[in-house]
Backbone bond lengths (Angstrom), bond angles and torsions (degrees), N, CA, C in turn:
res aa  C-N    CA-C-N  psi(-1)  N-CA   C-N-CA  omega(-1)  CA-C   N-CA-C  phi
1 M - - - 1.557 - - 1.592 104.39 -
2 G 1.329 113.02 130.46 1.569 118.90 -179.67 1.465 106.22 -75.47
3 E 1.418 110.67 158.31 1.507 119.10 173.29 1.472 111.33 -69.27
4 Q 1.399 113.14 137.43 1.368 116.63 179.81 1.645 108.23 -71.75
5 A 1.312 118.95 148.63 1.341 122.89 -177.35 1.659 106.28 -80.61
6 T 1.432 105.57 134.12 1.528 112.01 177.66 1.516 111.76 -76.03
7 P 1.393 123.37 127.37 1.407 119.92 -176.83 1.665 106.62 -63.86
8 D 1.256 110.24 141.16 1.445 116.99 176.14 1.564 109.19 -63.36
9 L 1.428 114.15 132.40 1.439 116.17 175.55 1.547 111.23 -86.73
10 P 1.328 113.54 149.99 1.402 113.80 -174.46 1.618 108.51 -71.85
11 L 1.217 115.34 141.95 1.560 121.94 179.71 1.441 106.56 -82.29
12 P 1.389 113.64 143.54 1.474 121.43 179.70 1.573 108.23 -58.99
13 A 1.331 111.63 135.26 1.530 116.85 -177.11 1.599 107.93 -155.36
14 L 1.171 117.15 146.33 1.440 121.77 174.18 1.587 103.46 -86.27
15 G 1.307 113.82 151.89 1.499 120.41 170.16 1.591 106.95 -86.25
16 R 1.252 114.73 -152.79 1.459 115.97 -176.52 1.485 115.00 -75.29
17 L 1.240 120.38 162.95 1.463 128.49 174.21 1.492 111.57 -117.89
18 E 1.346 112.65 128.37 1.439 118.40 -178.94 1.618 106.37 -116.89
19 E 1.291 117.07 152.70 1.540 120.54 174.42 1.513 109.19 -130.66
20 A 1.392 112.39 155.27 1.383 119.74 166.76 1.535 109.54 -137.02
21 H 1.340 114.02 143.01 1.470 116.71 -173.89 1.509 112.30 -150.26
22 D 1.283 116.86 161.87 1.572 122.22 -177.88 1.524 104.73 -79.04
23 A 1.395 109.94 164.99 1.478 114.32 178.71 1.441 115.83 -65.64
24 E 1.366 115.67 -35.26 1.431 122.48 178.90 1.427 112.31 -142.52
25 Y 1.347 119.56 165.90 1.435 126.57 172.18 1.494 110.23 -139.76
26 V 1.344 117.91 160.71 1.460 123.00 -176.94 1.532 108.17 -96.62
27 A 1.290 115.81 122.10 1.533 116.26 178.86 1.457 110.85 -53.37
28 G 1.335 115.76 136.42 1.370 125.78 176.27 1.586 113.61 94.08
29 F 1.346 115.15 -23.40 1.411 120.57 178.77 1.572 112.65 -92.54
30 P 1.321 121.01 -177.01 1.393 123.74 -176.33 1.545 108.67 -62.60
31 V 1.447 117.67 142.44 1.374 120.10 166.58 1.543 109.98 -118.30
32 H 1.350 110.33 89.48 1.485 119.63 -166.33 1.638 104.77 -88.83
33 V 1.304 109.53 124.64 1.523 118.59 -175.69 1.421 107.51 -127.76
34 A 1.357 126.79 131.99 1.465 124.48 -178.05 1.566 106.22 -94.75
35 L 1.325 116.37 124.16 1.374 122.58 171.13 1.472 114.23 -106.12
36 T 1.328 117.33 129.15 1.397 119.45 -176.30 1.599 108.79 -119.61
37 L 1.366 113.02 112.71 1.501 120.23 -175.95 1.577 106.64 -86.18
38 H 1.307 113.43 134.11 1.490 113.36 178.33 1.648 105.71 -112.14
39 G 1.175 115.62 136.21 1.434 121.94 -171.98 1.561 109.82 -78.71
40 D 1.389 115.39 145.89 1.441 116.98 167.51 1.460 116.01 -54.78
41 P 1.318 122.20 136.61 1.498 120.73 -177.11 1.504 114.22 -61.55
42 F 1.268 124.14 -11.53 1.358 124.18 -173.58 1.570 114.74 -127.27
43 V 1.256 114.22 0.19 1.438 117.34 -174.63 1.607 114.12 -138.66
44 E 1.362 112.55 120.12 1.509 116.76 172.05 1.480 111.42 -76.62
45 L 1.282 119.85 137.67 1.464 124.29 177.19 1.572 105.32 -109.39
46 R 1.203 116.70 125.75 1.575 122.08 -173.87 1.477 103.77 -109.13
47 R 1.367 116.17 137.40 1.433 132.01 164.63 1.630 105.96 53.47
48 I 1.269 113.57 58.71 1.516 116.98 174.05 1.539 103.79 -89.17
49 P 1.358 111.68 156.55 1.540 115.28 179.66 1.648 109.70 -60.60
50 R 1.340 107.49 137.79 1.537 115.44 -177.94 1.612 106.11 -116.18
51 A 1.311 113.10 112.29 1.482 121.36 173.47 1.456 105.35 -92.40
52 D 1.267 116.39 154.78 1.473 123.83 176.78 1.558 110.04 -160.11
53 W 1.410 116.56 -167.98 1.440 118.09 -173.05 1.508 113.07 -70.54
54 R 1.392 117.44 -7.67 1.424 123.16 172.87 1.495 115.65 -80.21
55 G 1.288 113.89 -25.51 1.494 119.54 176.57 1.442 117.67 168.79
56 V 1.235 123.58 148.32 1.407 124.48 -176.78 1.520 113.07 -78.62
57 R 1.384 119.89 -19.95 1.313 124.13 169.27 1.586 117.47 60.97
58 S 1.379 111.14 33.60 1.499 122.47 -177.90 1.492 114.72 60.99
59 A 1.378 121.20 1.54 1.453 119.11 178.05 1.506 111.46 -92.02
60 V 1.326 121.34 5.75 1.436 124.29 -176.50 1.627 101.41 -130.26
61 G 1.478 112.33 136.14 1.588 119.05 175.84 1.418 101.04 -125.91
62 V 1.364 109.78 161.58 1.603 114.16 173.61 1.495 104.03 -144.16
63 K 1.319 105.98 152.06 1.605 117.75 172.57 1.492 104.76 -125.58
64 L 1.309 117.64 129.01 1.323 122.36 179.15 1.578 108.40 -120.47
65 V 1.438 113.80 132.42 1.504 119.05 -171.78 1.525 101.94 -131.64
66 D 1.410 116.64 133.20 1.443 123.23 169.99 1.543 108.48 -98.55
67 P 1.285 112.76 103.40 1.592 116.78 -175.93 1.512 110.46 -64.98
68 A 1.366 122.77 -22.48 1.477 126.20 179.94 1.496 110.56 -79.65
69 A 1.289 120.77 -12.84 1.516 118.58 -176.91 1.503 113.14 -83.30
70 P 1.291 118.10 166.20 1.452 117.78 179.23 1.648 110.86 -62.64
71 P 1.171 117.22 154.58 1.464 120.87 -175.25 1.554 114.87 -46.12
72 D 1.400 115.07 -42.67 1.376 115.23 -173.77 1.588 114.01 -86.35
73 Q 1.281 112.54 -0.75 1.562 119.16 178.72 1.553 109.61 -120.34
74 R 1.318 121.48 15.04 1.548 119.09 179.91 1.493 111.81 -70.87
75 L 1.343 120.42 -36.07 1.478 121.09 -179.11 1.463 107.64 -68.87
76 V 1.339 118.05 119.08 1.387 126.42 -177.34 1.566 108.14 -98.74
77 R 1.277 120.32 -50.34 1.429 128.69 -174.72 1.514 110.94 -147.66
78 M 1.337 118.04 138.16 1.355 123.43 177.01 1.566 109.33 -141.68
79 V 1.286 119.76 117.75 1.358 122.44 -178.54 1.708 106.97 -135.13
80 E 1.253 110.64 118.01 1.558 113.74 -175.16 1.536 107.80 -77.68
81 A 1.285 119.26 153.72 1.402 129.55 167.38 1.540 108.66 -78.94
82 A 1.424 113.97 122.56 1.541 114.53 -179.20 1.500 103.09 -134.34
83 P 1.267 125.22 79.99 1.427 129.76 -172.87 1.641 105.13 -64.54
84 I 1.287 112.94 143.02 1.537 123.25 175.69 1.609 101.04 -82.71
85 I 1.447 109.60 120.79 1.457 115.85 177.79 1.487 104.66 -114.19
86 D 1.324 120.76 88.99 1.543 118.31 177.35 1.497 101.39 -157.43
87 D 1.307 112.30 119.08 1.531 114.33 -176.34 1.474 112.59 -71.41
88 E 1.370 118.24 -16.77 1.456 123.99 -174.14 1.524 109.62 -80.38
89 I 1.326 118.01 -15.24 1.450 121.81 -178.31 1.556 106.73 -93.06
90 V 1.286 115.70 131.24 1.466 117.94 177.79 1.522 108.27 -78.64
91 Y 1.280 117.14 118.26 1.460 126.36 -164.50 1.552 102.47 -152.66
92 P 1.438 114.80 130.90 1.381 120.10 175.21 1.530 109.33 -51.14
93 R 1.418 115.32 131.14 1.411 119.28 173.79 1.585 112.67 -133.48
94 V 1.309 113.17 171.05 1.462 118.87 -178.17 1.501 109.05 -152.25
95 D 1.366 118.48 147.99 1.532 123.51 171.66 1.396 107.88 -87.82
96 L 1.285 115.19 139.82 1.591 122.06 169.72 1.495 107.98 -116.30
97 P 1.290 117.14 97.19 1.539 124.91 176.79 1.523 115.49 -50.19
98 A 1.191 123.00 151.83 1.400 125.28 172.11 1.489 110.38 -62.80
99 A 1.404 113.50 122.83 1.464 120.21 -176.21 1.514 110.29 68.36
100 G 1.289 119.91 14.23 1.375 123.18 -177.50 1.600 112.16 -95.83
101 Q 1.323 117.40 -179.46 1.476 120.36 177.13 1.491 111.97 -129.09
102 V 1.326 116.89 150.52 1.508 119.54 172.31 1.584 103.73 -140.65
103 R 1.345 114.10 120.62 1.473 119.06 178.01 1.605 110.01 -96.51
104 M 1.252 117.94 135.18 1.357 123.27 177.12 1.530 111.77 -128.36
105 L 1.256 116.83 117.04 1.546 119.90 172.80 1.535 108.68 -87.10
106 V 1.319 116.57 111.55 1.398 124.51 179.77 1.561 115.44 -112.96
107 D 1.302 114.52 153.41 1.376 118.05 178.54 1.606 113.54 -108.79
108 L 1.237 114.39 108.87 1.572 123.99 -168.13 1.503 103.92 -75.89
109 S 1.325 122.62 -11.15 1.529 124.76 -167.98 1.563 105.31 -67.54
110 E 1.313 118.52 -31.21 1.464 119.97 -173.50 1.457 105.95 -74.91
111 L 1.279 122.52 -20.05 1.499 123.50 177.73 1.496 111.04 -90.07
112 L 1.378 116.76 -13.26 1.481 120.20 -170.52 1.608 111.61 -111.27
113 G 1.329 115.86 25.19 1.405 119.72 179.62 1.540 115.49 103.27
114 G 1.334 117.84 -11.66 1.480 117.24 178.14 1.437 118.36 70.46
115 A 1.313 116.83 -162.85 1.470 118.95 -179.54 1.465 110.92 -73.16
116 A 1.426 119.47 -27.86 1.400 120.28 -175.36 1.496 117.55 -76.07
117 A 1.403 114.30 -39.16 1.423 120.09 -168.90 1.602 109.28 -137.38
118 P 1.293 118.90 58.88 1.570 124.72 179.23 1.609 107.13 -67.46
119 P 1.359 110.89 160.59 1.451 115.01 174.18 1.487 107.11 -66.40
120 A 1.344 115.97 164.82 1.464 122.52 171.90 1.527 108.32 -65.49
121 V 1.287 109.85 152.39 1.585 114.74 177.65 1.504 112.67 -60.41
122 G 1.265 116.09 154.02 1.442 118.98 175.63 1.526 112.66 149.97
123 A 1.348 117.91 179.64 1.532 118.92 173.30 1.563 112.13 -103.74
124 F 1.371 108.26 127.89 1.331 115.48 -168.93 1.545 107.31 -121.82
125 E 1.461 114.52 163.17 1.393 119.63 168.12 1.531 110.29 -101.79
126 A 1.266 119.84 121.44 1.498 117.30 -174.29 1.590 104.69 -121.63
127 T 1.401 103.75 153.35 1.610 118.33 178.05 1.452 98.28 -128.47
128 V 1.365 114.71 124.78 1.452 127.84 172.39 1.474 110.24 -108.61
129 T 1.342 122.08 126.56 1.355 128.19 -174.57 1.589 111.59 -116.67
130 Y 1.312 120.80 133.30 1.489 123.07 168.63 1.469 110.34 -112.92
131 A 1.247 118.32 130.94 1.554 123.59 174.74 1.430 113.76 -122.76
132 A 1.336 114.89 121.29 1.454 120.96 177.83 1.527 111.37 -90.15
133 G 1.286 114.38 -15.77 1.430 120.43 -178.51 1.511 112.33 -164.35
134 R 1.341 120.21 -179.00 1.438 123.90 -178.54 1.523 114.75 -75.33
135 S 1.323 115.53 -30.97 1.473 116.95 177.10 1.500 115.27 -65.01
136 P 1.329 115.39 141.40 1.443 123.58 177.91 1.560 113.61 -53.67
137 A 1.354 110.98 -27.38 1.539 117.32 179.75 1.538 110.68 -72.37
138 M 1.310 116.65 -19.26 1.411 124.71 -176.87 1.543 112.46 -101.54
139 R 1.306 114.36 15.14 1.449 123.41 -174.16 1.611 108.68 -128.94
140 R 1.313 118.88 125.95 1.456 122.04 169.49 1.499 114.18 -135.77
141 G 1.335 113.24 150.77 1.438 117.78 179.99 1.548 109.38 -135.27
142 V 1.326 111.71 162.26 1.479 117.80 -176.06 1.532 106.79 -145.66
143 D 1.336 120.18 145.40 1.472 122.33 -179.77 1.475 108.10 -105.72
144 F 1.420 117.31 150.49 1.464 122.28 175.57 1.495 103.92 -159.20
145 P 1.419 111.73 160.94 1.492 114.35 177.84 1.607 103.88 -88.92
146 L 1.377 106.66 141.30 1.542 114.52 176.53 1.484 109.60 -125.30
147 V 1.341 114.14 123.06 1.534 121.56 -179.77 1.593 106.05 -108.23
148 L 1.305 113.27 124.33 1.473 119.24 172.45 1.576 107.29 -111.41
149 R 1.293 115.85 127.20 1.459 121.40 -179.30 1.539 107.36 -109.38
150 R 1.345 113.31 161.35 1.548 118.17 -177.70 1.469 107.96 -79.19
151 P 1.241 118.19 139.83 1.586 122.06 176.61 1.560 109.02 -56.19
152 T 1.350 111.46 148.30 1.490 114.35 162.98 1.548 112.04 -74.44
153 S 1.344 113.41 179.90 1.408 114.90 -175.10 1.521 113.74 -64.93
154 L 1.358 113.60 -36.86 1.488 123.00 -177.88 1.647 103.60 -70.85
155 E 1.337 118.28 -41.21 1.441 117.81 -179.87 1.397 112.24 -63.52
156 E 1.332 113.75 -43.14 1.463 121.31 176.88 1.494 114.99 -55.51
157 H 1.339 113.47 -46.55 1.587 124.20 167.91 1.568 110.86 -46.25
158 T 1.318 111.69 -55.48 1.522 117.70 -178.11 1.530 113.67 -61.81
159 L 1.243 110.63 -43.46 1.623 120.75 179.63 1.551 107.37 -59.31
160 R 1.290 118.91 -50.06 1.464 121.77 175.31 1.490 115.46 -55.62
161 A 1.298 110.97 -44.76 1.498 118.79 -178.37 1.590 113.29 -67.85
162 L 1.401 113.06 -42.42 1.483 110.61 -178.68 1.549 120.30 -99.04
163 A 1.404 112.76 -11.37 1.386 111.76 -177.49 1.544 118.73 -57.91
164 P 1.388 118.13 -32.27 1.440 118.23 176.10 1.563 109.89 -69.51
165 L 1.373 122.64 -18.89 1.397 121.79 174.28 1.479 114.98 -86.77
166 A 1.375 117.48 -11.10 1.456 124.62 -178.77 1.386 116.62 -113.75
167 T 1.394 115.72 31.07 1.453 120.37 179.77 1.602 113.55 -65.34
168 D 1.318 114.41 -19.13 1.592 116.85 173.64 1.425 112.30 -100.96
169 G 1.326 117.95 14.35 1.512 123.58 -177.22 1.508 115.27 113.04
170 W 1.282 113.19 165.99 1.399 116.45 179.36 1.500 112.94 -86.36
171 G 1.395 116.45 -16.69 1.510 116.27 172.44 1.561 111.32 -73.32
172 P 1.386 117.65 -45.52 1.413 110.85 176.45 1.435 120.93 -68.30
173 W 1.437 115.70 -20.61 1.453 119.98 173.97 1.665 104.31 -69.57
174 A 1.254 119.10 -39.25 1.552 113.28 -173.07 1.518 106.20 -76.67
175 E 1.424 112.80 -30.50 1.471 112.77 -172.97 1.554 111.82 -78.44
176 E 1.296 115.54 -19.87 1.517 120.11 -176.88 1.489 109.24 -72.29
177 K 1.396 116.39 133.52 1.475 118.80 176.90 1.551 112.32 -59.66
178 P 1.281 118.31 126.68 1.557 119.33 -179.85 1.557 105.42 -73.88
179 P 1.377 115.46 161.48 1.490 118.49 165.34 1.466 110.18 -46.31
180 E 1.301 114.37 154.78 1.523 120.05 -176.09 1.492 106.92 -62.54
181 A 1.272 122.50 -43.83 1.501 122.49 -179.84 1.419 114.11 -63.55
182 E 1.390 118.79 -35.38 1.432 123.17 177.37 1.503 109.46 -69.05
183 G 1.345 114.25 -42.54 1.500 116.77 178.59 1.446 116.38 -58.64
184 L 1.286 113.88 -29.69 1.528 116.00 -177.04 1.690 111.27 -82.79
185 L 1.319 110.41 -11.04 1.467 118.91 179.33 1.605 108.33 -95.35
186 L 1.297 122.04 -8.05 1.316 125.24 -179.57 1.574 110.16 -61.13
187 T 1.386 120.98 134.03 1.354 125.27 -166.75 1.493 107.35 -124.13
188 P 1.386 116.79 145.27 1.467 122.75 168.94 1.520 116.71 -75.97
189 H 1.385 116.35 -8.80 1.481 120.21 176.70 1.498 111.02 -85.31
190 V 1.271 116.50 102.42 1.388 123.47 -177.49 1.507 112.83 -115.88
191 D 1.336 122.89 133.24 1.359 124.08 -178.52 1.496 114.68 -72.60
192 P 1.226 121.34 122.07 1.433 122.61 176.92 1.485 120.88 -49.64
193 A 1.348 112.84 -27.80 1.435 119.43 177.46 1.460 113.99 -87.65
194 D 1.345 118.08 -7.92 1.533 119.40 -177.53 1.448 108.90 -68.22
195 P 1.349 111.89 128.31 1.570 118.75 -179.38 1.491 109.89 -69.10
196 L 1.337 121.88 -6.93 1.494 125.10 -179.88 1.490 105.31 -108.73
197 R 1.348 126.00 10.35 1.375 127.27 -172.76 1.588 111.53 -48.42
198 L 1.284 115.93 -55.00 1.516 116.44 -175.18 1.565 108.76 -56.84
199 L 1.390 117.10 -48.94 1.360 119.55 -177.88 1.439 118.67 -66.10
200 R 1.408 114.44 -28.84 1.498 118.20 167.72 1.516 119.42 -67.62
201 V 1.331 115.30 -35.16 1.431 123.45 174.00 1.609 104.85 -67.92
202 M 1.262 116.81 -47.19 1.548 113.88 179.69 1.475 117.74 -62.60
203 R 1.355 111.86 -36.11 1.482 121.00 174.29 1.569 110.32 -58.21
204 F 1.297 113.03 -43.34 1.510 117.35 -174.00 1.456 104.45 -75.00
205 L 1.234 129.72 -34.77 1.393 131.77 -170.15 1.527 100.96 -76.67
206 M 1.292 122.69 -39.26 1.507 123.23 -175.30 1.402 109.50 -77.91
207 Y 1.385 117.28 -43.81 1.560 118.38 -163.04 1.556 114.96 -129.97
208 G 1.518 118.21 4.51 1.391 119.45 -176.03 1.532 105.05 -79.82
209 P 1.330 117.60 166.28 1.465 127.31 178.93 1.492 118.83 -66.13
210 T 1.363 110.82 -15.15 1.551 112.37 -176.54 1.484 112.09 -89.85
211 E 1.383 119.01 132.58 1.423 119.24 170.28 1.474 117.21 -58.65
212 L 1.331 118.83 144.63 1.520 120.26 -170.41 1.575 106.82 -61.49
213 A 1.267 119.26 -31.67 1.518 117.48 -179.32 1.460 116.57 -73.50
214 D 1.367 113.41 -12.23 1.453 122.35 178.80 1.581 113.32 -97.18
215 V 1.363 112.04 -6.37 1.405 116.81 -179.19 1.522 115.74 -64.07
216 D 1.257 124.64 132.15 1.490 126.61 177.67 1.516 104.34 -78.58
217 P 1.460 117.56 122.12 1.441 121.26 -179.97 1.546 111.03 -65.74
218 A 1.277 115.79 -10.52 1.468 118.56 176.49 1.556 112.80 -68.36
219 M 1.326 113.82 -17.00 1.489 118.50 172.46 1.461 113.59 -61.47
220 F 1.312 116.80 -19.95 1.473 114.41 -177.47 1.472 111.43 -95.11
221 D 1.361 118.48 9.58 1.449 114.99 179.46 1.489 111.19 -76.79
222 V 1.377 117.39 -13.61 1.492 116.40 170.11 1.421 117.32 -65.18
223 L 1.345 114.88 -15.65 1.528 118.71 -171.82 1.424 108.82 -91.69
224 G 1.376 125.55 77.64 1.312 127.76 172.90 1.489 113.80 -98.58
225 G 1.312 118.89 -171.37 1.518 120.27 178.75 1.485 111.89 62.35
226 V 1.330 114.46 -130.68 1.491 116.28 -172.40 1.617 110.34 -74.20
227 Y 1.268 115.79 -6.59 1.402 119.62 177.99 1.498 114.71 -94.08
228 A 1.323 117.26 -7.34 1.512 123.47 -171.35 1.618 111.94 -62.09
229 P 1.218 121.97 -30.89 1.620 120.43 173.42 1.439 107.30 -72.55
230 D 1.322 118.58 -36.58 1.516 114.36 -175.81 1.527 107.24 -72.94
231 A 1.296 121.81 -26.95 1.484 122.67 177.00 1.540 111.03 -64.16
232 E 1.365 116.35 -30.02 1.406 118.57 -178.64 1.576 110.92 -76.38
233 A 1.423 112.37 -36.00 1.452 119.15 176.82 1.631 107.50 -65.02
234 L 1.370 111.61 -44.53 1.633 110.81 -178.38 1.501 112.28 -60.86
235 R 1.430 116.10 -34.41 1.404 121.65 177.04 1.529 109.55 -61.32
236 A 1.393 118.43 -36.75 1.430 117.57 176.62 1.558 110.71 -73.70
237 E 1.307 120.48 -28.02 1.468 122.56 173.18 1.613 108.37 -55.49
238 V 1.247 111.13 -50.79 1.462 114.39 -173.68 1.523 109.61 -66.63
239 L 1.238 119.83 -39.73 1.448 122.89 179.25 1.540 114.32 -64.56
240 A 1.353 112.24 -34.08 1.446 120.91 175.12 1.555 109.02 -67.12
241 A 1.333 116.96 -41.07 1.447 117.08 -178.67 1.483 110.31 -71.35
242 R 1.273 119.30 -24.41 1.512 124.32 178.53 1.431 108.88 -80.37
243 G 1.353 124.60 -12.62 1.455 126.21 -172.64 1.518 115.67 65.01
244 D 1.200 118.91 19.34 1.487 122.85 176.07 1.477 107.51 -84.48
245 R 1.399 113.83 89.01 1.441 121.99 -174.00 1.637 110.72 -64.70
246 A 1.233 115.37 -45.19 1.490 119.89 -178.47 1.608 113.00 -61.69
247 A 1.362 111.55 -46.30 1.508 115.65 174.08 1.466 112.51 -68.15
248 L 1.270 121.91 -34.80 1.463 123.15 176.20 1.591 111.40 -69.01
249 A 1.344 119.73 -43.81 1.369 117.79 -178.57 1.699 107.59 -61.47
250 K 1.404 111.66 -43.76 1.460 109.98 176.68 1.552 114.65 -60.58
251 Q 1.339 114.63 -37.71 1.483 113.10 -176.90 1.524 110.40 -74.72
252 L 1.353 119.37 -33.88 1.488 123.22 179.27 1.633 103.86 -62.91
253 A 1.220 114.85 -42.57 1.533 117.69 -176.76 1.607 113.75 -63.24
254 L 1.303 109.94 -41.17 1.511 122.00 176.49 1.508 110.00 -63.31
255 A 1.408 119.74 -50.83 1.435 124.58 179.72 1.485 109.83 -60.46
256 R 1.413 119.70 -49.07 1.480 120.45 -175.84 1.581 112.26 -67.66
257 A 1.278 118.17 -29.26 1.372 119.75 177.59 1.502 109.03 -71.81
258 A 1.328 121.46 -41.76 1.357 120.76 -171.82 1.537 112.35 -86.57
259 T 1.381 118.72 -20.17 1.498 125.72 174.83 1.438 109.99 -145.12
260 P 1.378 115.04 85.83 1.425 114.00 178.24 1.560 121.99 -57.80
261 G 1.316 107.22 -26.71 1.514 117.19 176.44 1.513 116.50 -59.77
262 L 1.345 115.18 -23.75 1.526 118.71 177.39 1.485 113.20 -74.54
263 G 1.401 115.69 -3.01 1.500 118.49 -177.96 1.545 116.75 -39.71
264 P 1.429 116.81 -51.73 1.577 116.67 -175.16 1.563 108.64 -56.77
265 W 1.388 116.48 -47.41 1.417 122.71 -177.36 1.551 111.98 -58.42
266 L 1.416 113.87 -51.64 1.402 118.19 -178.83 1.492 114.45 -67.80
267 A 1.294 116.99 -25.28 1.458 121.91 171.82 1.589 110.57 -65.86
268 S 1.356 116.32 -40.51 1.413 116.15 -178.68 1.502 110.45 -74.12
269 I 1.297 121.49 -29.49 1.459 125.46 172.65 1.527 108.45 -60.77
270 E 1.292 119.44 -52.63 1.431 128.91 178.27 1.535 111.05 -52.89
271 S 1.264 114.84 -42.58 1.563 117.73 -174.36 1.622 110.51 -92.95
272 G 1.241 113.08 -0.25 1.536 114.09 178.84 1.541 113.23 76.01
273 T 1.316 117.00 26.41 1.445 119.38 -178.41 1.553 111.74 -124.33
274 S 1.335 114.74 28.98 1.514 114.29 -175.13 1.544 107.96 -75.93
275 F 1.233 114.64 158.65 1.500 122.51 -178.95 1.544 106.11 -63.54
276 L 1.376 117.66 -50.66 1.435 118.65 -177.97 1.529 112.30 -52.88
277 G 1.336 116.83 -39.60 1.536 114.62 179.44 1.491 111.91 -70.15
278 W 1.248 116.06 -35.39 1.477 122.11 174.80 1.504 116.77 -56.77
279 M 1.457 110.67 -47.41 1.481 118.63 176.66 1.411 114.35 -61.96
280 R 1.354 117.91 -41.72 1.454 123.78 179.36 1.560 111.79 -65.58
281 D 1.289 116.02 -38.86 1.444 119.12 173.76 1.446 113.93 -62.04
282 Q 1.382 117.25 -46.98 1.455 119.81 176.18 1.553 112.89 -60.33
283 T 1.298 117.36 -41.54 1.468 122.88 174.21 1.539 114.66 -56.98
284 R 1.367 116.40 -48.38 1.389 120.23 175.54 1.537 117.72 -61.70
285 K 1.448 112.43 -38.93 1.348 118.22 -178.43 1.596 110.73 -65.64
286 R 1.341 116.51 -39.11 1.472 121.75 178.32 1.434 110.08 -65.39
287 R 1.356 120.85 -38.51 1.445 126.43 -179.11 1.581 108.10 -65.09
288 R 1.309 115.99 -41.24 1.502 120.23 -177.41 1.502 109.49 -70.47
289 H 1.317 119.88 -32.31 1.405 120.25 -170.28 1.631 110.93 -103.18
290 S 1.311 114.35 0.85 1.519 113.80 177.72 1.446 111.08 -77.25
291 P 1.347 114.47 139.64 1.558 117.09 -178.16 1.535 110.89 -63.80
292 R 1.294 110.82 147.89 1.488 116.23 177.48 1.425 111.76 -85.51
293 P 1.280 123.52 148.41 1.406 125.19 -177.94 1.522 114.63 -78.16
């Protein structure tokens, strides 16, 4: 009796990639674009690279084209996605369930020259790529229009002041603990037109003088457009800190229904293991153990 043929197992593959972006961005400031990875209907991907507002971590690439330039000058910038595939390296990871979704809010500015050398202002054709592995089946790209405008005089002043502190990118600038005196001056009053509004909100939540449970959720009203789903998750963070289980359950259900790709973040809030909570705990520990003058 001959051996029975073993059914072919499905090869790991990403499903489609979707993106969401704002109508325009300010040259030199963050270019936050939301990438939503859709899982293959039959294959779960475990521990794929997770990019977010803190950094693209080599898993994201970008191609920027100026359609108005001469044909031989249209390519403005090209950075390939080159994910780190090494389980021994401590690296942010996330699971992508079969037929599931994962949303990643990434800052393309670090791939476009950063605060120091952004592209000239204008209307561009952009392609953003996410790679979970070296195989073409683990790489997806999506095209979208990208508009960069010139900074206002106030924004130019802010850029000159902060660019030396953001040489490693706007994400690392926001994540870095500010000097104690500056941390005490962080404010929940953020201008909805501020190109750094998300990062100013995150800095206040991580390092500001107000306890998370005491934060007014109205603070997140400035986070519209591409940031709107993140605002809903941050409202859940506040409710979790307050211990309001009923309100938290309602907010989590609302956020999951509106943006399924937020699932990993919302699950970490529900389980008390969110990044934001960890950062706040570390900040408070450092304050308690810092020597008094």
